[in-house]
C-alpha positions in Angstrom: 122.9 101.9 92.2 122.6 102.0 95.9 119.9 102.0 98.6 120.2 105.7 99.4 120.8 105.0 103.0 123.8 105.5 105.2 124.9 103.5 108.2 126.8 104.6 111.4 129.7 102.4 112.4 130.1 101.8 116.1 133.6 102.5 117.4 133.7 99.8 120.1 135.9 97.5 118.1 137.7 97.5 114.7 136.6 93.9 114.2 133.0 95.1 114.4 133.7 98.1 112.2 135.3 95.8 109.6 132.4 93.3 109.6 129.7 96.0 109.3 131.4 98.2 106.7 132.3 95.2 104.4 128.6 94.1 104.5 127.4 97.6 103.9 129.7 97.8 100.9 128.5 94.4 99.6 124.9 95.3 100.2 125.1 98.6 98.2 124.5 101.1 101.1 125.1 104.6 99.9 127.6 105.5 102.7 129.2 104.4 106.0 129.9 107.0 108.7 132.4 107.1 111.6 132.1 109.1 114.8 134.7 111.0 116.8 134.4 110.6 120.5 136.2 107.5 121.6 138.4 107.2 118.5 139.9 109.6 115.9 137.6 109.9 112.9 140.6 110.1 110.5 142.1 106.8 111.7 138.8 105.0 111.3 138.2 106.5 107.9 141.7 105.4 106.8 140.9 101.9 108.0 137.6 101.6 106.2 138.9 103.2 103.0 141.3 100.4 102.6 138.8 97.5 103.1 135.9 98.8 100.9 135.5 99.4 97.2 132.3 101.3 96.3 130.6 102.7 99.4 131.1 106.4 100.2 132.8 107.0 103.6 132.1 109.9 105.8 132.6 111.4 109.3 129.6 112.2 111.4 131.4 114.0 112.7 135.0 115.1 112.7 135.6 117.8 115.4 136.1 121.1 113.6 138.1 123.2 115.9 140.7 120.9 117.6 143.0 120.6 114.6 144.7 123.2 112.4 142.8 123.8 109.2 145.9 122.6 107.2 146.1 119.2 109.1 142.3 118.7 108.6 142.6 119.5 104.9 145.6 117.3 104.3 144.2 114.4 106.3 140.9 114.5 104.4 142.7 114.8 101.0 144.9 111.7 101.9 141.8 109.7 102.8 140.1 110.8 99.7 143.0 109.6 97.6 143.0 106.2 99.5 139.3 105.8 98.8 139.5 107.0 95.2 137.3 110.0 95.8 134.7 108.4 98.2 135.1 110.7 101.2 132.5 113.0 102.6 134.0 115.3 105.3 131.4 115.9 108.0 132.4 118.6 110.5 130.8 119.5 113.9 131.6 122.1 116.4 131.5 119.8 119.3 130.3 120.7 122.8 131.8 123.6 124.7 133.2 121.4 127.5 134.7 118.9 125.1 136.6 121.6 123.2 137.8 123.6 126.2 138.3 121.0 128.9 139.1 117.8 126.9 141.1 119.3 124.0 142.4 122.5 125.7 140.9 124.5 122.8 139.9 128.0 124.1 139.0 129.2 120.6 135.4 128.4 120.7 133.7 131.8 120.8 131.0 132.4 118.1 131.1 128.8 116.9 128.8 129.3 113.9 130.9 132.2 112.6 134.0 130.2 113.2 132.6 127.3 111.3 131.7 129.6 108.3 135.4 130.7 108.3 136.6 127.1 108.5 134.6 126.1 105.5 136.2 128.9 103.4 139.7 128.2 104.6 139.4 124.4 104.0 138.2 125.0 100.4 141.0 127.4 99.8 143.6 125.0 101.1 142.3 122.1 99.0 142.1 124.2 95.9 145.6 125.6 96.4 147.2 122.3 97.2 145.5 120.6 94.2 146.6 123.3 91.8 150.0 123.9 93.3 149.2 127.6 94.1 150.3 129.7 97.0 147.6 130.0 99.7 146.8 133.1 101.7 143.7 133.5 103.8 142.8 135.9 106.6 139.8 136.8 108.6 139.1 137.4 112.3 139.3 133.6 113.0 142.0 132.2 110.8 145.1 133.5 109.1 147.4 131.3 107.0 150.1 131.9 104.5 151.4 128.9 102.6 154.0 129.7 100.0 156.5 127.5 98.0 154.8 124.4 99.4 154.2 122.1 96.4 153.2 118.5 97.2 155.1 116.1 94.9 151.9 114.1 94.2 148.4 115.0 92.9 145.3 115.0 95.1 142.4 112.8 93.9 140.2 115.9 93.4 140.1 119.6 93.9 137.2 119.7 96.4 135.9 117.1 98.9 132.3 117.6 99.9 132.0 119.2 103.3 128.9 118.8 105.4 128.2 120.5 108.7 126.3 119.2 111.7 123.8 121.5 113.3 121.0 121.8 115.8 120.4 125.5 116.3 119.4 127.9 113.6 122.8 129.7 113.1 124.9 126.5 112.6 122.1 124.9 110.6 121.8 127.9 108.3 125.5 127.8 107.6 125.3 124.0 106.9 122.5 124.4 104.5 123.7 127.5 102.7 127.5 127.7 102.9 128.6 124.1 102.9 127.7 121.1 100.7 125.1 119.9 103.1 123.5 119.5 106.5 124.1 116.6 108.9 121.3 116.2 111.5 121.9 114.5 114.9 120.0 111.5 116.3 117.9 114.0 118.4 116.5 115.7 115.3 113.1 114.2 115.1 111.1 114.2 111.9 109.1 117.2 113.3 112.2 119.1 114.2 113.7 118.6 110.7 110.5 119.7 109.0 109.8 122.7 111.2 113.3 123.9 112.1 115.8 122.8 109.5 114.2 122.4 106.0 112.7 126.0 106.0 116.3 127.4 106.4 117.4 125.9 103.1 117.9 128.5 100.4 120.7 126.8 98.4 119.0 124.3 96.1 122.2 122.4 95.7 122.6 121.7 99.4 122.2 118.1 100.5 120.2 117.3 103.7 121.1 114.2 105.7 120.3 113.2 109.3 121.1 110.3 111.6 118.1 108.2 112.7 118.1 105.8 115.5 116.7 102.5 114.1 115.8 99.3 116.0 114.3 96.5 113.8 112.8 93.8 115.9 109.5 92.0 115.7 109.2 92.5 119.4 108.4 96.2 119.2 108.3 96.6 123.0 111.8 95.2 123.3 113.1 97.5 120.5 111.6 100.5 122.2 113.3 99.5 125.5 116.6 99.0 123.8 116.5 102.5 122.2 116.1 104.3 125.6 119.7 104.2 126.6 120.9 105.9 123.4 118.3 108.6 123.7 119.1 109.1 127.4 122.8 109.5 126.6 122.2 112.2 124.0 119.7 114.1 126.1 122.4 114.9 128.7 124.0 117.4 126.3 122.7 120.9 126.8 123.3 121.8 123.2 120.7 119.2 122.2 118.0 120.4 124.5 115.7 122.3 122.0 114.4 119.3 120.0 113.4 117.7 123.3 111.8 120.8 124.7 109.8 121.6 121.6 108.2 118.2 121.8 107.4 118.6 125.5 110.1 116.4 127.0 112.0 119.1 129.0 111.1 117.6 132.4 112.2 114.2 131.3 115.6 115.6 130.2 116.1 117.4 133.5 115.5 114.1 135.4 117.8 112.2 133.0 120.6 114.8 133.6 120.2 114.6 137.4 120.5 110.8 137.2 123.5 111.1 134.9 125.4 113.3 137.4 124.5 110.8 140.1 125.9 108.0 138.0 122.5 106.3 138.0 122.1 104.8 134.6 119.0 102.8 135.5 117.2 106.1 136.4 118.4 107.7 133.2 116.9 105.0 131.1 113.6 104.9 133.1 113.1 108.6 132.5 113.0 108.1 128.7 109.3 107.6 127.9 107.9 105.4 125.1 106.7 108.6 123.6 110.3 109.9 123.4 111.3 106.8 121.5 108.4 107.2 119.2 109.6 110.7 118.3 113.4 110.1 118.2 113.6 106.5 116.8 112.2 104.1 114.3 111.3 100.8 115.9 109.4 97.7 114.9 109.3 95.0 112.2 111.0 95.5 108.9 107.8 96.5 107.3 107.1 99.1 109.9 110.6 100.5 109.7 110.4 100.6 105.9 107.2 102.6 106.1 108.9 105.1 108.4 112.0 105.4 106.3 109.8 106.2 103.3 108.5 109.2 105.3 112.0 110.4 106.1 113.0 110.1 102.5 110.4 112.7 101.6 112.2 115.3 103.6 115.8 114.1 103.5 118.2 113.4 100.7 120.0 110.8 102.8 118.8 109.1 106.0 121.7 107.7 108.0 120.7 104.8 110.3 122.3 104.0 113.6 121.6 101.0 115.7 120.9 101.6 119.4 124.2 101.2 121.2 124.5 103.0 124.6 124.1 100.8 127.6 123.6 97.7 125.5 125.8 94.7 125.3 127.8 93.8 122.2 125.4 91.0 121.2 122.4 93.3 121.1 124.3 96.0 119.2 125.4 93.4 116.5 121.8 92.1 116.3 120.4 95.6 115.5 123.3 96.3 113.1 122.6 93.1 111.2 118.9 93.8 111.1 119.6 97.2 109.4 122.0 95.6 107.0 119.8 92.7 106.0 116.6 94.7 105.8 118.0 97.3 103.5 120.5 95.4 101.4 120.1 96.3 97.8 121.1 94.5 94.6 
């Protein structure tokens, strides 16, 4: 049995990752999730696979288009073997600039169609390698031919669950109906999930998860203030605009972006209103947060909690991580 909650691991230090994930494993959290921005998701997953026993481990997310499908598949299969079948492979398209300017990946046209193709090819590769069969796949995005390549050891299982991150309708539809599940971003409010995501689900077997910013603190005003940096950071990404605009925060986001490009962090945070925190985070005492989590569990199969982290010091981050761990520990 587990508490049916996931937790995001902060990449700032492996010491912190180790402490948090070992507690999450001991406290029977459903899953622990790594990110991919400042560190590689696969290296982090390898690290936590070796130091945990029961908790599922996942990527939220691994960048989908910056590695070859074969490397992505083999890396995931190795980590799945290390963890005895506990891996959930979460994939995300990433932002346009990150793919093209940071990773030098020009192949970013039609990202939703490209993702659909990638899901198919990854499943084909996994199945072929597991069963020792030749692999051939071709469409307008991918073409591979793998013959006479027999790995001298058995993979843990034939298929690893693949979940896809999405904001817009095209990618979200693929996540819900072509992969094993949907992964929502921090900016997906409860309203956005109910109005924009859940109605797209046609595959009854698809699993719906979303990351939720969570600050447990008896001083609710302080918790609200401490969430603003994280919301400000994510609001600068144009791909995440729609959830903010739908709730009437478009002008806030414009001011935050101007402040970001002026390297004015204080102004970024000041332009996140208390109302924005109310929509995009869960804050307050453990009882208040428990009540809000219960509401999310009515629409999600798995809420994944993240402590506020951007523009906060290490001490505050660890405080909020421990609050999540202690509040939701399950025996």
